[in-house]
C-alpha positions as CSV (number, residue, x, y, z in Angstrom):
1,M,50.7,-14.3,10.3
2,N,51.1,-10.8,10.6
3,I,51.1,-9.2,14.2
4,L,51.7,-5.3,14.6
5,I,52.3,-4.3,18.3
6,L,50.9,-0.6,18.9
7,N,53.6,0.1,21.9
8,G,51.4,2.7,23.2
9,S,54.0,3.8,26.1
10,P,56.1,6.9,26.6
11,A,59.1,5.2,27.6
12,G,59.4,3.4,23.8
13,R,61.6,0.1,24.0
14,D,61.8,0.7,28.2
15,S,58.1,0.1,28.4
16,I,57.2,-2.8,31.1
17,T,54.4,-4.0,29.1
18,L,55.8,-4.2,25.8
19,Q,58.1,-6.9,27.8
20,T,55.1,-9.0,27.5
21,A,54.6,-8.7,24.2
22,A,58.2,-9.5,23.8
23,Y,57.4,-12.6,25.7
24,G,55.1,-13.6,23.4
25,K,57.4,-12.9,20.2
26,I,60.0,-15.7,21.7
27,L,57.4,-18.4,22.4
28,F,55.5,-17.9,19.3
29,P,58.4,-17.0,16.6
30,E,56.4,-18.6,13.4
31,H,54.3,-15.3,13.1
32,I,55.8,-12.3,11.9
33,Y,56.1,-9.1,13.9
34,T,56.0,-5.2,13.4
35,E,56.7,-2.8,16.5
36,L,55.6,0.9,16.3
37,D,56.9,2.9,19.2
38,V,53.7,5.2,19.0
39,G,53.9,6.4,22.4
40,Q,57.1,7.8,22.1
41,R,57.2,9.1,18.7
42,I,53.5,10.7,18.2
43,K,54.7,13.9,17.3
44,S,56.5,12.5,14.2
45,Y,53.7,10.7,13.2
46,E,51.2,13.5,13.4
47,K,53.7,14.7,10.5
48,D,53.7,11.8,8.6
49,F,51.3,8.6,9.1
50,A,52.3,6.8,5.6
51,E,54.7,4.1,7.7
52,C,51.9,3.9,10.0
53,E,49.0,3.3,7.6
54,Q,51.3,0.9,5.9
55,A,51.8,-1.2,8.9
56,L,48.3,-0.7,9.7
57,L,46.9,-2.4,6.5
58,E,49.3,-5.2,6.5
59,A,48.6,-6.5,9.7
60,D,46.3,-9.1,10.3
61,L,46.4,-8.7,14.0
62,I,46.7,-5.4,15.8
63,L,47.8,-5.6,19.6
64,F,47.4,-2.7,21.5
65,C,50.4,-2.6,23.8
66,Y,50.2,0.2,27.0
67,P,50.6,1.0,30.5
68,V,47.2,2.7,31.9
69,Y,47.0,6.1,32.6
70,T,44.6,7.6,34.7
71,F,41.3,5.5,34.0
72,L,42.5,5.1,29.6
73,V,45.5,4.6,27.8
74,P,47.9,7.3,27.6
75,A,47.1,10.5,25.7
76,Q,50.1,9.4,22.9
77,L,48.0,6.6,22.3
78,H,44.6,7.9,21.9
79,R,45.7,10.5,19.9
80,F,47.2,7.7,17.6
81,I,43.7,6.5,17.2
82,E,42.5,9.7,16.4
83,I,44.6,10.2,13.8
84,I,43.4,6.2,12.4
85,K,39.8,7.7,12.7
86,E,40.5,11.3,10.8
87,R,42.7,9.4,7.8
88,N,39.5,6.9,7.5
89,I,42.2,4.2,7.6
90,D,39.7,1.0,6.6
91,L,40.9,-2.0,9.4
92,T,37.1,-3.7,8.6
93,G,37.8,-7.6,9.9
94,K,41.1,-7.2,11.6
95,Y,41.7,-8.8,14.5
96,A,42.8,-6.5,17.5
97,T,43.3,-7.4,21.1
98,Q,45.1,-5.6,23.9
99,I,48.3,-6.0,26.6
100,S,48.2,-3.6,29.5
101,T,49.8,-3.4,32.9
102,S,49.1,-1.5,35.7
103,K,48.4,-1.9,39.6
104,H,44.7,-2.8,38.3
105,F,43.5,0.9,38.9
106,Y,40.5,1.2,36.1
107,D,42.2,-1.4,34.0
108,I,38.5,-1.9,33.2
109,T,37.8,1.5,31.8
110,A,41.1,1.5,29.7
111,H,40.5,-2.0,28.2
112,R,36.9,-0.8,27.5
113,F,38.0,2.4,25.9
114,I,40.2,0.4,23.4
115,K,36.9,-2.1,22.7
116,D,34.5,0.5,21.7
117,N,37.1,2.3,19.6
118,C,37.8,-1.3,17.7
119,A,34.1,-1.4,17.4
120,D,34.0,2.1,15.8
121,L,36.5,0.7,13.4
122,K,34.9,-2.1,12.3
123,M,37.8,-4.9,13.9
124,R,37.1,-8.0,15.6
125,Y,37.9,-7.5,19.0
126,I,39.7,-10.4,21.3
127,R,39.2,-10.1,25.1
128,G,42.8,-8.6,26.1
129,L,45.4,-9.5,29.0
130,S,45.2,-7.1,31.9
131,A,48.4,-7.6,34.1
132,D,49.7,-6.4,37.0
133,M,53.3,-4.4,36.8
134,E,55.0,-7.2,38.1
135,D,53.2,-10.3,36.7
136,L,55.7,-11.2,34.0
137,L,58.7,-11.9,36.8
138,S,56.6,-14.5,38.2
139,K,56.0,-18.3,36.6
140,K,52.1,-17.3,37.0
141,G,52.3,-14.2,35.1
142,Q,54.5,-16.4,32.7
143,E,51.8,-18.8,32.4
144,D,49.0,-16.5,32.0
145,A,51.0,-14.7,29.4
146,E,51.5,-17.7,27.5
147,S,47.9,-18.7,27.6
148,F,46.8,-15.1,26.3
149,F,48.7,-15.9,23.4
150,R,47.3,-19.5,22.9
151,Y,44.1,-17.8,23.4
152,V,44.2,-15.2,20.8
153,F,45.4,-17.6,18.5
154,W,43.0,-20.0,18.6
155,N,40.1,-17.4,18.1
156,M,41.6,-16.2,15.0
157,G,42.1,-20.1,13.8
158,N,38.7,-20.4,14.7
159,N,37.2,-17.1,13.1
160,I,36.0,-16.4,16.6
161,S,35.5,-12.6,18.1
162,E,33.7,-10.9,20.6
163,P,30.1,-9.1,19.4
164,Y,30.4,-6.5,17.3
165,V,28.5,-3.5,18.7
166,Q,27.2,-0.3,16.4
167,Y,27.6,3.1,18.2
168,P,25.4,5.8,17.2
169,Q,26.7,8.8,16.7
170,T,26.0,12.2,18.1
171,G,22.5,13.6,16.5
172,K,22.8,17.0,15.0
173,E,19.3,17.4,16.1
174,L,19.5,17.6,19.7
175,I,18.3,20.6,21.5
176,T,21.2,23.4,21.9
177,A,21.4,25.3,25.3
178,S,20.3,28.8,25.3
179,D,21.5,31.7,27.5
180,T,19.5,32.8,30.3
181,E,19.2,35.9,32.5
182,E,22.6,36.9,34.3
183,N,22.6,35.4,37.9
184,P,23.5,39.0,39.9
185,V,24.6,37.0,43.6
186,K,27.8,35.4,43.1
187,T,29.6,33.7,46.3
188,G,32.9,31.2,45.8
189,R,34.9,30.4,42.1
190,A,34.0,27.5,39.8
191,V,36.8,26.9,37.1
192,I,35.2,25.6,34.0
193,V,38.0,23.5,32.2
194,T,36.8,22.7,28.8
195,D,38.3,21.6,25.3
196,L,36.6,23.6,22.5
197,T,38.7,21.6,19.5
198,N,35.6,19.3,18.9
199,D,33.2,22.0,19.2
200,T,32.6,22.7,15.3
201,D,29.2,24.0,15.7
202,G,29.3,26.0,19.0
203,R,27.0,23.8,20.7
204,L,29.3,23.2,24.0
205,Q,30.0,26.9,23.7
206,A,26.4,27.3,24.1
207,M,26.2,25.3,27.2
208,I,29.0,27.0,29.1
209,R,27.3,30.3,28.6
210,R,24.0,28.9,30.0
211,F,25.6,27.6,32.8
212,R,28.1,30.9,33.7
213,S,24.9,33.1,33.7
214,S,23.1,30.5,35.9
215,V,25.5,29.5,38.5
216,P,25.6,31.9,41.2
217,M,29.5,32.0,41.2
218,N,32.3,33.8,39.7
219,T,33.4,31.6,37.1
220,D,36.8,31.3,34.9
221,V,37.2,29.4,31.7
222,V,40.1,27.6,31.1
223,D,40.2,26.1,27.0
224,L,42.9,23.6,27.2
225,Q,43.6,24.0,23.2
226,E,45.0,27.0,24.2
227,F,47.5,26.0,26.7
228,P,51.2,25.2,25.2
229,F,51.5,21.8,26.4
230,A,55.2,20.7,25.7
231,G,53.8,16.9,25.4
232,G,52.3,14.0,27.1
233,C,53.2,12.6,30.6
234,L,56.2,10.7,30.3
235,G,56.1,8.0,33.2
236,C,59.6,9.4,34.2
237,F,58.8,9.4,37.9
238,N,60.6,12.7,38.2
239,C,57.6,14.2,40.2
240,A,57.3,11.2,42.4
241,A,60.5,12.6,44.8
242,S,60.2,16.4,43.9
243,G,56.3,17.0,43.2
244,K,57.7,18.6,40.1
245,C,57.1,18.0,36.2
246,I,60.0,17.3,34.1
247,Y,58.8,19.4,31.5
248,K,59.5,23.3,31.4
249,D,55.8,24.6,30.1
250,G,54.8,25.9,33.3
251,F,51.4,23.4,33.7
252,D,52.2,22.2,36.7
253,A,52.5,25.4,38.3
254,Y,48.9,26.8,36.4
255,L,46.9,23.7,37.6
256,R,48.0,24.2,41.1
257,E,47.6,28.4,41.2
258,N,44.5,28.6,38.6
259,I,42.3,25.7,38.6
260,Q,43.1,23.7,42.2
261,T,42.5,27.3,43.7
262,S,38.8,26.9,42.9
263,D,35.7,26.0,45.1
264,A,34.5,24.0,42.4
265,I,35.6,22.6,39.0
266,V,33.4,21.9,36.0
267,Y,34.6,19.9,33.3
268,A,33.1,20.9,29.6
269,Y,33.7,18.7,26.6
270,T,32.0,17.0,23.3
271,V,32.0,13.4,23.1
272,K,34.9,12.1,20.7
273,D,35.8,8.8,20.3
274,H,33.8,7.4,23.5
275,S,36.0,9.6,25.7
276,M,36.5,13.6,26.5
277,G,39.2,13.9,23.7
278,Y,42.7,13.7,23.1
279,R,43.3,17.2,24.7
280,F,41.6,15.9,27.8
281,K,43.7,13.0,28.2
282,L,46.5,15.0,27.9
283,Y,45.3,17.2,30.9
284,D,44.4,14.3,32.7
285,D,48.2,12.4,32.3
286,R,49.9,15.7,32.9
287,Q,47.8,15.9,36.3
288,F,50.2,13.1,37.6
289,C,52.5,16.2,38.6
290,N,50.8,15.6,41.6
291,G,51.5,11.9,42.0
292,H,48.3,10.3,43.6
293,R,47.8,12.8,46.0
294,T,44.0,13.9,45.8
295,V,45.0,17.6,46.6
296,T,41.6,18.5,45.4
297,M,39.3,16.5,47.9
298,G,36.3,18.0,49.1
299,K,35.6,20.3,46.1
300,P,32.8,19.5,44.0
301,V,32.9,18.5,40.1
302,A,30.7,18.9,37.7
303,Y,30.1,18.0,34.0
304,L,28.7,19.6,30.9
305,V,28.5,17.3,28.2
306,D,27.9,17.7,23.9
307,G,27.1,14.4,22.9
308,R,25.2,10.9,22.7
309,L,26.3,10.2,26.5
310,D,23.4,8.1,27.1
311,T,25.3,5.3,24.5
312,E,28.6,5.6,26.4
313,E,28.5,3.4,29.5
314,N,32.2,3.4,29.7
315,L,32.5,7.2,30.0
316,R,29.9,7.3,32.4
317,T,31.7,5.2,34.7
318,L,34.8,7.0,34.1
319,M,33.3,10.3,35.1
320,E,31.7,8.7,38.4
321,A,35.0,6.8,39.3
322,R,37.3,10.4,38.7
323,S,35.0,12.3,41.2
324,Q,35.1,9.2,43.6
325,V,38.6,8.7,43.9
326,G,39.7,12.1,43.8
327,G,37.2,12.7,46.9
328,N,35.1,14.8,45.1
329,F,31.5,15.3,45.4
330,P,29.6,14.4,42.0
331,A,27.1,17.4,41.6
332,G,26.0,16.0,38.5
333,I,26.2,15.6,34.6
334,A,23.7,18.1,32.2
335,S,24.1,16.8,28.4
336,D,22.6,18.7,25.7
337,E,20.1,15.1,24.8
338,H,16.9,16.1,25.9
339,D,16.6,19.2,28.4
340,P,19.7,20.8,28.2
341,D,18.7,24.5,29.9
342,Q,16.7,22.8,32.7
343,E,19.8,20.7,33.2
344,I,22.4,22.8,33.4
345,D,20.6,25.2,35.7
346,D,19.5,22.1,37.8
347,L,23.5,21.5,37.9
348,A,24.5,25.0,38.7
349,A,22.2,24.9,41.5
350,S,23.2,21.6,42.9
351,L,27.1,22.8,42.9
352,A,26.2,26.0,44.5
353,Y,24.7,24.4,47.2
354,A,27.5,21.6,47.7
355,V,30.0,24.7,47.8
356,N,28.1,26.7,49.8
357,H,26.8,23.9,52.3
358,H,30.2,22.0,52.0
359,Y,28.3,18.9,51.0
360,E,30.2,15.5,50.4
361,T,29.4,12.2,50.9
362,P,31.1,9.0,51.8
363,A,33.0,7.2,48.8
364,N,31.4,4.3,47.2
365,F,33.2,1.3,45.6
366,Y,34.5,3.0,42.9
367,G,36.2,5.6,45.4
368,V,36.9,3.0,48.1
369,G,38.5,0.2,45.8
370,G,40.3,2.7,43.7
371,M,42.2,4.6,46.9
372,K,43.0,1.0,48.2
373,I,45.0,0.3,45.5
374,F,46.7,3.2,45.7
375,R,47.0,2.8,49.5
376,D,48.7,-0.3,49.3
377,L,51.3,0.9,46.1
378,I,52.1,4.2,48.2
379,W,53.0,2.2,51.1
380,Q,55.3,0.0,49.3
381,M,56.7,2.7,47.1
382,Q,57.2,4.8,49.8
383,G,61.1,5.3,49.4
384,L,60.3,6.6,45.8
385,M,56.8,8.4,46.0
386,K,58.0,10.6,48.8
387,E,55.4,13.2,48.2
388,D,52.6,10.6,47.9
389,H,53.8,9.0,51.2
390,R,53.8,12.0,53.5
391,F,50.4,13.3,52.3
392,Y,48.7,9.7,52.7
393,K,50.5,10.0,56.4
394,E,48.9,13.3,56.9
395,H,45.6,12.3,55.7
396,G,45.2,8.7,57.5
397,F,45.0,6.9,54.5
398,Y,47.0,4.1,55.9
399,D,43.9,2.5,57.5
400,F,45.3,-1.1,56.8
401,P,42.4,-3.5,58.4
402,Q,45.4,-5.2,60.5
403,K,45.5,-1.9,62.9
404,K,41.9,-2.7,63.6
405,K,42.8,-4.7,66.5
406,G,40.1,-4.4,68.6
407,M,37.5,-5.3,66.0
408,I,39.5,-8.2,64.9
409,A,40.0,-9.8,69.0
410,G,35.9,-9.4,68.9
411,M,35.3,-11.0,65.8
412,Y,37.5,-14.3,66.9
413,A,35.4,-13.9,70.7
414,V,32.2,-13.9,68.7
415,G,33.4,-16.6,66.1
416,A,34.2,-18.9,69.2
417,M,30.8,-18.5,70.9
418,M,29.0,-19.2,67.5
419,Q,30.8,-22.5,67.3
420,N,29.4,-23.7,70.5
421,E,25.9,-25.2,69.8
422,K,24.5,-24.4,73.0
423,I,25.5,-20.8,73.1
424,R,24.3,-20.3,69.3
425,K,20.9,-22.0,70.3
426,K,20.4,-19.5,73.3
427,M,21.7,-16.4,71.7
428,G,19.1,-17.0,69.0
429,S,18.2,-13.9,67.0
430,R,19.7,-12.3,69.8
431,M,22.7,-11.9,67.2
432,T,21.5,-9.2,65.1
433,E,19.6,-7.5,68.2
434,G,23.1,-7.0,69.5
435,M,24.7,-5.4,66.4
436,I,21.6,-3.0,66.1
437,M,22.1,-1.7,69.4
438,P,24.8,0.7,69.1
439,Y,22.4,2.8,66.4
440,R,19.6,2.6,68.6
441,G,21.7,4.9,70.8
442,V,22.6,7.0,67.9
443,L,18.5,7.4,67.0
444,K,18.1,8.2,70.6
445,K,20.5,11.2,70.5
446,A,18.8,12.2,67.0
447,G,15.5,12.5,68.4
448,K,16.6,14.6,71.5
449,R,18.4,17.1,69.0
450,A,15.3,17.4,67.0
451,G,13.4,18.0,69.9
452,R,15.7,20.8,71.1
453,T,15.9,22.3,67.6
454,S,11.6,22.1,67.3
455,K,11.5,23.6,70.8
456,K,14.1,26.7,69.5
457,K,11.8,27.6,66.4
């Protein structure tokens, strides 16, 4: 069997993820393996794709191998998939699977991205392996890796793959947003970060114009296709200690001085390959110059989306998770599927309200779960990630449960009482009554405050 390993890591041969693929090669030497360092050599492959095309066509199994970067695959691998589609390479019926390494921070959205693109290419997808970065160093991780390869080969031997899903393409019959009268009162500043590369029919530009004329804020537009990126994130961790990117293209300074200084951020894009597009992925990855620091927390974010967002479950999850992890209030999403003019106007009003009233909401599972992963990661790696560690200490992110000694002691006491049958019978339903007593006090105070407010009126 011919197995093609697509190494999406910018680190090339030094990729941690690639070690799991190498482990499989050693355990199953009866197969023929070919490796392409697509993450490290993407610029050369953009110029000459012949080697890649031949390897893709000869493969029986294509193994996507990558570290998870900001919710998805690295921008370099994203671009490689884009080139496959641009060149109309026929991979119909070929098997595909994936291996990723991360701290399990949104590995689910990264894996779904690969799966959805495999569906576009009519490939036969087998569920991949999502591993922790250190898993292969343990006996359990080694057993998991071996079991994964056996599972993949068993699926192929028995002609089994996950159900194929056909995703509808963007419909050109959708309404295009129109301009509205300019809003004369403007307070605050919003930056619209966009990529107009894929806006071939001007629909996204129309949405941006409508939003700018509707929102009662000053707006600047940053078109990512115009920024001279020197390359994608290398995962070199140079910024972990210094806070500065190893590239000298000035993106880190531009990001901090022109985008992060705004009162709100709006992302505008055309759906492509089940994501915001390669250029946006490049932008997201390069934001790692901020490390794991949520430097824009408190700023609301909004989205203007051109395309069939109703069919993109994973992309909607990604947008929600992006704002939740960053501590940004998600003001909403306006698309051009149904009634774009009304959606854009409503979004503009919601964003302005959030800015003017400093409106924020508690994080949901996407944000809480994501930040707990980062909290534990930074605590362990504080010696390397000094800037992150300082930021997390300053903002009280180290909220480890073992610090809540009073609650722990109280729960021991309650647990001991509940184990006593006599006490348990005597308490009856008063257990729940006791739990809500503090809330009654809050409601009582709220009533008094409301009464004082009504008297003033």
